[in-house]
VEXDREN-2710 file (C-alpha; in Angstrom, 1 decimal):
% VEXDREN-2710
k/r/px/py/pz
1/MET/-0.1/-17.4/-3.9
2/PRO/0.6/-14.4/-6.0
3/GLU/-1.4/-14.3/-9.2
4/ALA/1.6/-13.6/-11.3
5/THR/5.3/-13.1/-10.9
6/GLY/7.1/-10.3/-12.6
7/GLY/10.3/-12.2/-13.3
8/ASN/12.3/-9.0/-12.6
9/SER/15.1/-8.5/-10.1
10/GLY/14.6/-4.7/-10.0
11/PRO/13.1/-3.0/-6.9
12/LEU/9.7/-4.5/-5.9
13/GLY/7.2/-2.1/-4.4
14/ILE/4.8/-3.5/-1.8
15/LEU/1.5/-1.8/-1.2
16/GLY/-0.6/-3.4/1.5
17/GLY/-4.0/-2.4/3.0
18/THR/-7.5/-3.6/3.5
19/PHE/-8.6/-1.9/0.2
20/ASP/-12.2/-1.7/1.6
21/PRO/-12.7/-0.4/-1.1
22/VAL/-9.6/0.4/-3.2
23/HIS/-9.8/4.0/-4.2
24/ALA/-8.2/6.7/-6.3
25/ALA/-5.6/7.7/-3.7
26/HIS/-4.3/4.1/-3.6
27/LEU/-3.8/4.1/-7.4
28/ALA/-2.2/7.6/-7.3
29/LEU/0.3/6.5/-4.7
30/ALA/1.2/3.3/-6.5
31/ARG/1.6/5.0/-9.9
32/VAL/3.8/7.9/-8.5
33/ALA/5.9/5.4/-6.5
34/ARG/6.4/3.2/-9.5
35/ASP/7.5/6.1/-11.7
36/THR/9.4/8.2/-9.2
37/LEU/11.3/5.4/-7.4
38/GLY/12.1/3.3/-10.5
39/LEU/10.2/0.3/-9.3
40/ALA/10.2/-2.8/-11.5
41/GLU/6.7/-3.6/-10.3
42/VAL/4.3/-3.0/-7.5
43/VAL/2.6/-5.9/-5.7
44/TRP/-0.8/-5.1/-4.1
45/ILE/-1.5/-7.2/-1.0
46/PRO/-5.0/-7.0/0.5
47/ALA/-4.9/-7.8/4.2
48/GLY/-6.9/-10.5/5.9
49/GLN/-7.4/-9.4/9.5
50/PRO/-6.0/-6.0/10.1
51/PRO/-4.8/-5.9/13.8
52/HIS/-5.5/-2.2/14.6
53/ARG/-8.9/-1.7/13.0
54/ALA/-12.3/-3.3/12.6
55/ALA/-12.8/-6.2/10.3
56/PRO/-13.3/-5.1/6.6
57/ARG/-16.9/-4.6/5.5
58/ALA/-16.4/-6.3/2.1
59/ALA/-15.8/-10.0/1.9
60/PRO/-12.3/-11.3/1.0
61/ALA/-13.4/-12.3/-2.5
62/GLU/-15.0/-8.9/-3.1
63/ARG/-11.9/-7.0/-2.0
64/LEU/-9.7/-9.1/-4.3
65/ALA/-12.1/-8.5/-7.2
66/MET/-12.0/-4.7/-6.6
67/VAL/-8.2/-4.6/-6.5
68/ARG/-8.0/-6.8/-9.6
69/ALA/-10.4/-4.5/-11.4
70/ALA/-8.5/-1.4/-10.3
71/ILE/-5.1/-2.5/-11.6
72/ALA/-6.2/-4.3/-14.7
73/GLY/-4.1/-3.1/-17.6
74/GLU/-1.7/-1.1/-15.4
75/PRO/1.9/-1.7/-16.4
76/ARG/3.9/-3.4/-13.6
77/PHE/1.1/-3.8/-11.1
78/ARG/0.1/-7.3/-9.8
79/LEU/-2.1/-8.8/-7.1
80/ASP/-0.9/-11.0/-4.3
81/ALA/-3.9/-12.9/-2.8
82/SER/-1.9/-14.8/-0.3
83/GLU/-3.1/-13.1/2.8
84/VAL/-6.6/-11.8/2.2
85/ALA/-8.5/-14.9/3.4
86/SER/-6.2/-15.6/6.3
87/THR/-7.7/-15.6/9.9
88/ALA/-4.3/-14.6/11.3
89/ALA/-3.5/-11.0/12.0
90/SER/-2.0/-9.2/9.0
91/TYR/1.3/-7.9/10.4
92/THR/3.6/-6.2/8.0
93/VAL/6.7/-7.9/9.4
94/HIS/5.2/-11.3/8.5
95/THR/4.3/-10.1/5.0
96/LEU/7.9/-8.9/4.5
97/LEU/9.4/-12.1/5.9
98/ARG/7.3/-14.1/3.4
99/LEU/8.2/-11.9/0.5
100/ARG/11.9/-11.9/1.4
101/ALA/11.8/-15.7/1.4
102/GLU/10.0/-15.7/-2.0
103/GLN/12.2/-13.1/-3.7
104/GLY/15.6/-14.1/-2.2
105/PRO/18.1/-12.1/-0.2
106/ASP/19.3/-9.7/-2.9
107/ARG/16.2/-8.2/-4.5
108/PRO/15.4/-4.7/-3.2
109/LEU/12.0/-4.7/-1.5
110/VAL/10.3/-1.3/-1.0
111/LEU/7.4/-0.9/1.5
112/LEU/5.1/1.9/0.3
113/MET/3.1/3.9/2.8
114/GLY/1.5/7.3/3.3
115/ALA/3.0/9.9/5.7
116/ASP/0.3/9.5/8.3
117/ALA/1.0/5.7/8.6
118/PHE/4.7/6.3/8.7
119/ARG/4.3/8.7/11.7
120/GLY/2.8/5.8/13.6
121/LEU/5.4/3.3/12.6
122/ALA/6.9/2.9/16.0
123/SER/3.6/1.4/17.3
124/TRP/3.7/-1.4/14.7
125/HIS/4.4/-5.0/15.6
126/ARG/8.1/-5.6/15.5
127/TRP/8.6/-2.4/13.6
128/GLN/12.4/-2.3/14.1
129/GLU/12.7/-5.4/12.1
130/LEU/11.2/-3.9/9.0
131/SER/14.3/-2.0/7.8
132/GLY/16.3/-5.2/7.8
133/LEU/13.7/-6.7/5.4
134/ALA/12.9/-3.8/3.1
135/HIS/13.4/-0.2/2.3
136/ILE/10.5/2.2/3.3
137/ALA/9.2/4.8/0.8
138/VAL/6.9/7.4/2.3
139/ALA/4.5/9.4/0.1
140/THR/4.4/13.0/1.5
141/ARG/2.0/15.8/1.0
142/PRO/3.0/19.4/0.1
143/GLY/4.6/21.0/3.1
144/PHE/5.2/17.7/5.0
145/PRO/8.0/18.3/7.5
146/LEU/10.8/15.7/7.2
147/ASP/12.4/16.7/10.5
148/ALA/9.5/16.5/13.0
149/PHE/9.3/12.8/14.0
150/ALA/8.9/11.8/17.6
151/PRO/11.4/9.4/19.2
152/PRO/12.3/6.7/18.5
153/LEU/11.3/7.2/14.9
154/ASP/13.4/10.3/14.6
155/ALA/16.6/8.3/15.2
156/GLU/15.5/5.7/12.6
157/VAL/15.0/8.4/10.0
158/ALA/18.3/10.1/10.8
159/ALA/20.2/6.8/10.4
160/ARG/18.4/5.6/7.3
161/HIS/17.2/8.5/5.2
162/ALA/18.4/8.6/1.6
163/GLY/17.7/11.7/-0.5
164/ASP/18.2/9.9/-3.8
165/PRO/15.6/7.2/-4.8
166/ALA/18.4/5.5/-6.8
167/ALA/19.7/4.3/-3.5
168/LEU/16.8/1.8/-3.4
169/ALA/18.3/-0.3/-6.2
170/SER/21.8/-0.5/-4.6
171/ALA/20.8/-2.6/-1.6
172/PRO/18.0/-5.1/-0.7
173/ALA/16.8/-3.1/2.3
174/GLY/17.6/-0.6/5.0
175/ARG/16.9/2.9/3.5
176/ILE/14.0/5.4/4.0
177/VAL/13.1/7.7/1.2
178/PHE/10.4/10.3/0.9
179/PHE/8.6/11.2/-2.4
180/PRO/6.0/13.9/-3.1
181/LEU/2.4/12.9/-3.8
182/VAL/0.1/15.6/-5.0
183/ALA/-3.3/13.9/-5.0
184/GLY/-6.7/14.6/-3.6
185/THR/-7.4/13.3/-0.1
186/VAL/-9.6/10.2/-0.2
187/SER/-10.4/7.8/2.6
188/ALA/-12.1/4.5/2.5
189/THR/-14.3/5.6/5.4
190/GLU/-15.5/8.6/3.4
191/VAL/-16.2/6.4/0.4
192/ARG/-18.1/3.9/2.4
193/GLY/-20.2/6.6/4.0
194/LEU/-21.1/8.1/0.6
195/LEU/-22.1/4.6/-0.7
196/ALA/-24.2/3.9/2.4
197/ALA/-26.0/7.2/1.8
198/ASP/-26.6/6.3/-1.8
199/ALA/-24.6/9.2/-3.1
200/PRO/-24.9/9.9/-6.9
201/ALA/-22.4/8.5/-9.3
202/GLU/-21.0/11.9/-10.1
203/ARG/-20.0/12.4/-6.5
204/LEU/-18.3/9.0/-6.3
205/ALA/-16.6/9.0/-9.7
206/PRO/-13.6/11.2/-8.7
207/LEU/-13.0/8.9/-5.7
208/LEU/-13.1/5.4/-7.2
209/PRO/-11.6/3.9/-10.3
210/PRO/-14.5/3.4/-12.8
211/PRO/-14.2/-0.5/-12.8
212/VAL/-14.3/-0.5/-9.0
213/LEU/-17.4/1.8/-8.9
214/ASP/-19.1/-0.4/-11.4
215/TYR/-18.3/-3.5/-9.3
216/ILE/-19.6/-1.9/-6.1
217/GLN/-22.8/-0.8/-7.8
218/ARG/-23.5/-4.1/-9.5
219/HIS/-22.9/-6.0/-6.2
220/ARG/-24.6/-3.4/-4.1
221/LEU/-21.7/-3.3/-1.6
222/TYR/-21.5/-1.0/1.4
223/ARG/-25.3/-0.4/1.6
224/ASN/-26.8/-0.1/5.0
END
């Protein structure tokens, strides 16, 4: 179950991922989305068994602890631990169905994702159902082209694109918005590689929130 409920009917941002480990780019995306899109809160949902990638390196309890440390003290961020220990595949459509049932039919839900993930959306399990359950907000890099999507995603963008983020608050689901994210490129794969190589703390500090780096070092995670 979620660790806390916001008690707010404003737009709810949804940020899922393995968070193996949670890093600076995750936090940057969530903060910019919260402030740019007018989200009442952002719920972080660590995945249990991601269907399109290898099993996470860190244990469920460790990934939960890292996300909890990363978002501690962050206004309007909360952790949902419902899925992290599940043995079932963590499909986004199932997550949104659960959240829609919990939040009711009227609250705007906003699925947050990066541009690269969005480009592959048409390969996701039951992807065409997502827009009936939530809005989609895509963090774009400088120079990201908004008119170069392959079919059938191009038709989905043409039908659902909203230029004004205020549109997210006017309906519970169904719109696609893009918002700029100027942040350094960080990948969990890169971070794990540096940790495995015993990189110095000054190399890791820009990539990981300080409480997360401290947790990883204390528990000696991601060492070969």
